[in-house]
C-alpha positions in Angstrom: 33.0 30.8 -44.1 30.6 29.2 -46.8 30.3 30.4 -49.6 26.9 30.2 -51.7 26.9 30.4 -55.7 23.2 32.4 -55.7 22.7 34.6 -53.2 19.2 36.4 -53.7 15.9 38.3 -50.9 13.3 36.2 -51.0 10.3 37.5 -53.2 8.2 37.2 -50.4 7.2 39.7 -47.2 6.0 38.4 -44.0 3.6 39.4 -42.2 2.4 38.9 -38.5 1.8 40.6 -35.0 4.2 40.7 -32.2 3.5 39.4 -28.3 3.1 43.3 -28.7 0.2 42.6 -30.7 1.9 44.9 -33.0 2.9 44.7 -36.8 5.8 43.5 -38.3 7.4 42.2 -41.6 10.2 40.6 -42.3 12.3 39.5 -45.3 14.7 36.9 -45.6 18.5 36.6 -47.9 18.6 32.9 -48.2 22.4 31.0 -50.8 22.4 27.9 -52.7 24.6 26.2 -54.2 22.1 23.3 -56.0 20.1 25.8 -58.3 18.0 22.3 -59.5 16.6 20.6 -56.0 17.9 23.4 -53.5 18.7 21.4 -51.2 21.0 23.8 -49.6 18.6 26.9 -49.5 19.7 28.2 -46.4 18.7 31.3 -44.5 21.4 34.4 -45.2 20.0 37.1 -43.4 16.1 38.0 -42.0 15.3 41.4 -41.7 12.1 42.7 -39.6 10.3 46.0 -40.0 8.5 47.0 -36.8 5.5 49.6 -37.1 5.9 51.8 -33.7 2.8 52.6 -32.2 3.8 55.1 -29.9 5.9 57.4 -32.5 5.9 57.6 -36.4 10.1 55.7 -36.3 10.0 52.0 -37.7 12.4 49.8 -35.7 14.6 48.0 -38.0 16.2 44.7 -37.0 18.9 42.6 -38.8 19.9 39.1 -38.1 22.9 37.5 -39.7 23.0 33.7 -40.3 26.5 34.4 -39.3 28.7 37.2 -38.2 30.9 37.4 -41.6 27.7 38.3 -43.5 27.8 41.3 -42.2 30.3 42.4 -44.6 29.7 40.8 -47.2 29.5 44.2 -50.1 27.0 42.1 -52.1 24.5 40.7 -48.7 24.8 44.5 -47.7 23.6 45.3 -51.4 20.9 43.3 -50.2 19.6 44.6 -47.2 19.8 47.7 -48.1 16.8 46.8 -50.8 14.8 44.6 -48.3 14.9 47.6 -45.3 13.5 50.5 -49.0 11.0 47.5 -49.3 9.9 46.7 -45.4 9.6 50.6 -45.1 7.4 50.7 -48.2 5.4 48.4 -46.8 5.0 49.6 -43.4 4.0 52.6 -45.2 1.7 51.1 -47.4 -0.2 50.0 -43.8 -0.1 53.2 -42.3 -2.1 54.4 -45.7 -4.6 51.7 -45.5 -5.0 52.2 -42.5 -5.7 56.5 -42.2 -7.9 55.6 -45.3 -10.7 53.6 -42.9 
């Protein structure tokens, strides 16, 4: 198991469309050891929120880079934080769509 001195939720939320044209948002949790040049910056987890066009559900997907990361408490806390941020992004998008 690899260890990282630093683990953080990425500052930015990416946005795009699926192949079916459905909006999605995603954010990553990253880990690194070199706080000077970030040469070993690694994506550890990718969390994606997909806005379902058929109902009010938001599909949340969590993709771990390594299986053992699922059991890391710090990463679990950041995944929960990311889910909340992504749900807020989808809600803001839905609200803006209603205002058009």
